[in-house]
Every structure is written in C-alpha cells, then in structure tokens.
N, C-alpha and C positions, 0 to 999 in steps of 0.2 A: 504494500500500500504506500503510495506516495503522499507524504505529508508536506504541507506548506504552512508557513506561519501567517496567521490572519493579521491584516493591517491593524485592526482594533476590534474589540468586542462592542457590539451595538453601535458601530460607527463613531465611537467616542473620539473626539478631536479631529474628525474628518470634515472638510468643507464640502458641502453638497450643492452649493449654488450661491448666487448673489442675491442680496436683498437691500432695499432702501427703506425698509419698514422699521427695523429696530436693531439695537446692539445689545447683546446679553453677555455680561461677564467679560467685556473687553479688558484685557490685562488682568483678568480674574475678578474684576469688580464692576459695578455700575450697570444701569439699565436705562436706555433711552428709547422713546418712540419718535421716529422721524426727526431725530436731533434734539428732542426735548427730554431733559432728565426726569426720571420718575419722581424725584423729590419735588421738582418744580410743578409737575402736572398734578400730583396728589394734593399739593397745597393751594394751587391757584386755578385749576381747571375743574370742570364738571365732567361726569362720565359722557354726557352727550357731546361735549366739545371734543373729547378724546375719540369717541366713536367716529365723529365726522373726520377728524384728523387722520385716523387710520384708513377709513374706507375711501375718502375722497383725496387723501394725499397732502392736505394742507390744512392749516388752522382756519376755522370758519370765521368770517366776518360776523358782526352782530346780526346783520340781515340774514345771512346764510344760516346762522345758527337758529334763528327764529323760524325760518322756513323748514329747516331740518326737523326741529322739535314738533312742528305742526304736522309734518308728514308722518312722523312716528305715531303721533296721537291718532291720526286718521287711519293708520294701518293696524292699530291695535285690535279692532274687532275680529273675532275668530269666526270663520265660516261654520254654518250649522253642521256640516258633515264632520268637522274637526271636533266640535262639542260632543256630537254623538259618539265619535270614536273614543274620546276621553272618558265618557261615561261607561264604556264597555270594558275598559282596562282595569283589572283587579287592583285593589289597594296593596296587594302583596308583590306587585310588579316592581322591578327596579326602576326608579324614576328616570334613570338615563335611557332605559328602553322606551319609556313613554315619550321622551323628547325625540329620540331617534325615529320612532314610528310616526309621530305627528309631523316631523320635518319631511319625512319621506312622502307622506300623503300630500303635504303642501306642494311638493314638487310636481304632483299630478294636477293639482288645482291651479297652480300659478306657473305654467310653463314659461320658459324664458326664450328669448331670441339670443342668438350667439353673438352678442356684442357687449361692449363695456357698459352702456347705459342699462341694459337689461340686468346684468349682474349686480350693479349698484342698486337697482330697484329691488331685486330679490334680497340683497343683503339688508337693506333698510326694513324690508318686510319682516325678516326674522328677528332683527334687533327689537322691533316693535312687538311681535307676537309671542316670542318665547316666554316672557314673564307671565303672560295671561294663560298660556298653555299649562305651565307648571302649577300656577295658582288654581286654575279651574279643576284640573285632575285631582290635586291634593285635597281641595275642599269637598269635592264630590265623593271621592273614594274614602277619605278618612273622617269627614265631618257630616257626610250625607247632605251637603248643601249645594244647590245649583246657584253659584254665586253670579250676580249680575255685574260683570266687569265694567260695564259702561259707567257705573257709579264712580269709578276711580279715574275716568279719563280726564278729569280736570287737573290732575297732578301732572306737572310738566316733566318731572324727572323720572327716569326708570326706577330709581331707588324708592322714591315716594310711591309710585304706582305699585311696585311689588310689595312693599311693607304694608301699605294700606289694604291691599287686596288680601294678603296673607293674615293680617291681624285685625281685620275689619270689626271683629267682635270685641276688640279691645282698642278703642279709638285713642285712648290716652297714650298707649305705646306706639301705635301705628303712625301717629302724627307727630311724634317726638322729633324735633328738628335735629337733635344730637344723633339719634339713631339713623335718621335719613342721611345725614352728612357722613356718618361712619360707613354705611353701606355704599354710598356713592363713591367714597374713596376706595373701598375694597374693590368695587367694579373696575376702577381705573387700574389698580394694581394687578388684577387678573387679566386685563384686556389683551395683552400681547406678550409673547416671549420667544420670538425668533423661531428656529427650526426644531421646536420640541416635537414629541412623538405625534400628537394629534394634528399639529399644523403641517408637519411633513407628510402625514397621511393625506391631508386635504390637498397638498401640492402634488403628490403623486397622482391622485385621482384627476386633478385639474390638468396634469400634463398629458393625459390621454384624450383631452378635449371632451371630457364628460361634462354633464350639466352641473350647475352650481349646487343644487340640492344633494346630488350624489356626493359631491366633495364634502359637504357639511355632515352628511350621515356617516361618511368615512371617519371624519374627525371625532364625532360624538362616540362612535363605536370604539375608537382608540382611547379616548379619555375615560371610557367606562372601565378600562383595565386598572386593577389596583396599583400597579406600579407607575401609573401616570396620574390618574385622578383618584380621588378617594382618600388622599392622605389627611385632609382636614377632618374627614369623618372618623378615620382611625385615631387621629390625635384626640378628638373629643371623647371617643370611647375609652381611651387610655386615661384621660384626665378624670372621667367619672369613675373608672375602676379604682383609681388612686383615692378618690374621695370616699368611696364606699369602704375601701381597705382601712383608711385612717379612722373614720367614724368617730371623730373627736371634735371639740369646739375649734373655732378658727385659729389659725397659726399665730403669727406674730404681726406687728404693725407693718404696713407697706413702707418701703422705700425712704431713703434719705433723699435730699435734694440733689445729691451727686449722681444718682443713677438707680438702677433696678437690681442691685445686688441684695442677696438675702442677708438679714441681720445676723449677728453673732450670738444672739441670746439662746433661747430654748431651741434645741436641735432635734427634738424627738421626731417630729413629722418629717423633717428633711431626711433623717436617718432611715425612717421607715420607707419613704419613697425611693431612696437610693437602693435599699435592699431589694425592693420590689423590681426596680428596673434592672438591677444586676442579675437577678434570677431570670428575667426575660432574656437578657443578653446571653446568659449561660446556656439557655435553651435554644439559642440561635434565632429568637424571635426578632423580627424587624421592628424597630421603633420608628413609626412614620412621622414625617414632618421635620426631619433633620438631615443636614448635608445637601449637596446639590451637585449635579453633573458638570456644571460650568463654573459657578462661583467657587472661589478658593478659600476665602476667609470669612465672608458673611454674605447674606442675601439682603440687598438694599431695601427690598420690599418689606422684609421682616421688621426693620427698624420702625417703619411707618405703622404697620398693622399692630405691632406690639404696643406702641404708644396709644393707639385707639382702644385696644383691649384693656389697657390699664385704666384709661379714663372711664370707660363704660363699667368697669368692675366696681367703681365707687357708688353705683346706683343702689346696691344693697349688700348686706354682709355675705350672703350666699355667693354672689358674683365675686366679691373680694377674695373669698376662699378659693374659688376656682382659679382665679388669677395667681394666687400664691402657690397653688399646686403646680401650675404651669411653670412658674419660676423655678420651683424645686426640680422638676423634670429637666428643664433646660440646664440647670447647674450640674445635675448628674451626668447628662449626656456630654457636657463640655469636659468634665473632669475624667470621665471614664473612656470616652471615645474621641474626644477632641472634635466633636461635631457641633455645628451651629444650627439654630432653627431656621428653616426656610419660611416662605410666605404662609404655607399651609398650617404651621403649628399654632401661631397665635390667631390666625383666622378662625380656628375652631372655637376658641373662647369668645372671640368678638361676635361671631354669628350666634352663638348660644345666648349671649347677653342681649342680642337684638330680638330674641324670641323665634329664631328660625330653627325648625326641626332638623336634627342631624342628618336625616336621609335626604334633605334638600341642599346640603352643602355643595356637593359636586355638581348637581344641576344648575346651581347658582353660578358656578364656574362657567358653564356653557353660556348663560345669559350675558356674561361679560366677554368671554373669549370669542364669541361669534364675530365680534368686531375685528379681532386680529386674524381669525381664520379667513374672513371675507377679504381682508386686505391682501392676504397671501394668495388666495385663489385668483384675484384680479391681477396681481403682479405676475403670477406664473403664466396666466393666459396671455398677458400682453407681451411676454418674451419667452415663448414656450419652446422647450425641448423635452421630449419624452424621457422621463426619469427611469433609467434601466441600468442599475449598477451591476458589476461583475461579482462573482463569488469565488472564494478559494475552495477548490475541490479537495476533500479529505477522505473520499471513498476508496474502494479497491481499485487496483490497476486493471488495465484491459484484460478481460477473460472471455472464454468461449462458452456459449450456451450449448449444453449437451442434452 
C-alpha cells in the first residue's frame, strides 16, 4: 500500500479561495467585516446595518438603511403553506431540521432568476422570514399557540421582532431595551466568519451554479453538526450541570474593577467545578465553547459577549450565579488546558439571561449567519470556479480482480 502524507487534516491552514467579505484571525487575532473591526461594529452599528453591509457590499446610507428595514418588514409574513408545514412538524424535531425544511420549501415558493438582483432579493427574504419561522414553530409545537406574527411587525429591528415574538406572554422582558440591545449585538457577532464549515459548504454548492436556497440548506445542514454548531447549547448544558452539582447558595461577590478574575476568598465551589471538569477531561469528554481553529490567543468576539453576559447577570441572583459558574469553568479550562473561551461559551449564559430556550441557541445562529452565508454565495457566483479539491490516496496499490 502506498502511503502519502496528507497536507493537513480538515484543510487546516489551507487557503481555499479569495474573499473580500471578512478577515478571521489575521496574524492569529482580530475579526473584520468588509474592513470594519468587530469591536467597532458591535459598539456603533445595528444588526440591520451589518446585514446590509455584508449582503450589498457597502455601508448603507441613512436612506438605504430605511428602505432596507422597510423591505425586511414587508417580507416578514410567512406564506400559508409554510405555516401549515410548521404546524405539522413535531415538537421533538431538531429545530435546525425545521429551519432547513422551511428554507427548502421557500425555494419552491420563491424561485429565483440566475442573476445578482434575484439572489439579493432571496437573501433579504430569508433574513426577514427566518425569525418568524422559528418563533411560529416553537410557539405552536411547545406552547400550542398559533401566534399572530403581524402583531410584532412594528418592531424595526430583528432582535426586537424575535424577542417580542418569543416572549410575547411576558411583555416586560420582551420589550426590555437592554435585552434587545444585547441580542442585536450577538447577531452582529455571529453574522460572518470567513470560510468556516457551513459557509464553505454554501460556497461549494454555489460553485456548481445551484440555486440560492440549495446553498443555504447546505449551510444549515452543516451547522447542524455538533462540531460546528451547537457549542453554545452544550456550554449551557454544562453550566446547568455544574449548578445542579454544586446545589449551594451563591458563590462569592463578582469582580473587582480591574477585571473578571475570581476572588481569592472561599474556594469551595471553584474546587468542586474544577474536579468536575477534570473528571470530564479524564474521560476524554469534549468541553464545548473553548479554543478555536484560527484564533491563537483569544476570540475577539468573546470579549464582547462576555461583557454582555456579565451585565445581564446582574438582573437577579440566579443569573449572577450562572455567570460565576461560567467564570469558574473558564478559569479551569485556562489552567488545565490553556484554552480560551470562544464566542459560543458566554453566548450560552447571555441567551439564557434573555429568556431564550437552549434548543433555540443554534437556530438563532442561523438567523444571524444567513447574512454572511448570503454574502459568500453572491461572491462565489460573481467569480465562480467549481470547487473540486484533490485527495491523497491511502488505499491499496493496483491489484487484479479475480
């Protein structure tokens, strides 16, 4: 048998094409969307501005932004056949399957022409419709409520539309401007991340000159895999497992003004969490939400979402304890594995504080990343070459069939 050395596992470190959309981990750090740093965007832009930037390729003027938001509002209503489909899907279904199936059906209902304008129209349609698809299915299957989504069309932002639809029975929470701003920022952080697995899958499908909706269903199917999406859900499961394990009153006071380090006082809870994580590591269990394939020292998005999680944790003592447990897990992973948290880890607690059910964490990723996927489908189509890599053959040498 002839053996050859693979260039890399999982194409790590290999350049698979050109893009003008984002830079990820340039020199091991940093993230930009079309030249704008993620820190700048998260502080000064809205998700709708970022969506326009990614899909249309440039920062929107005030007039273009108003027109864009109005188009999204007009595109939010779901066709009756989609509503009927969502009512037929079991509550036990994976929500990612729900989104994939609904997007595939929309591809039949909203066929595209093979031109740039048509793809942009389809992209804007999904940016507008995906939140409603997720809300309608969840409320019908889990709450037995046929929610009237048109009641929430007066909300201009995607974050406000989603939170008010999901929490409409608790208006105080759903209309909380701090929660809306937190979700808006989270959507910006998840919007784009260069040639990650789901984006690359979308580009591969686009390179065959397939239709836009097939590209997006490819991406959703890829994100459904636990090694790509789902880390924030797994992180929340771990945090709640730690909370149950401790089953004691709250830890210690949060933070000095100098940072988010754990205090040097009572160490019991920290020690218990450390022992729990160490046992998991001994069993070769993967602790999700830590490390990154591209970033070398830290994930710039984590610094932003961690700050959001900390602020939201001050809402009530239970939230505060969840955040303290997260800090303890982070410290353990740093000391034992020298791994830093990525965006997914503190997104878990932030979403929990917003009242978002854990099973909707990854679908919420889709509601954001549809903007980046769409930008890449458009870019691939505009300068297309069929993506067809080679492989290193490691099978038997030539032999005769007898």
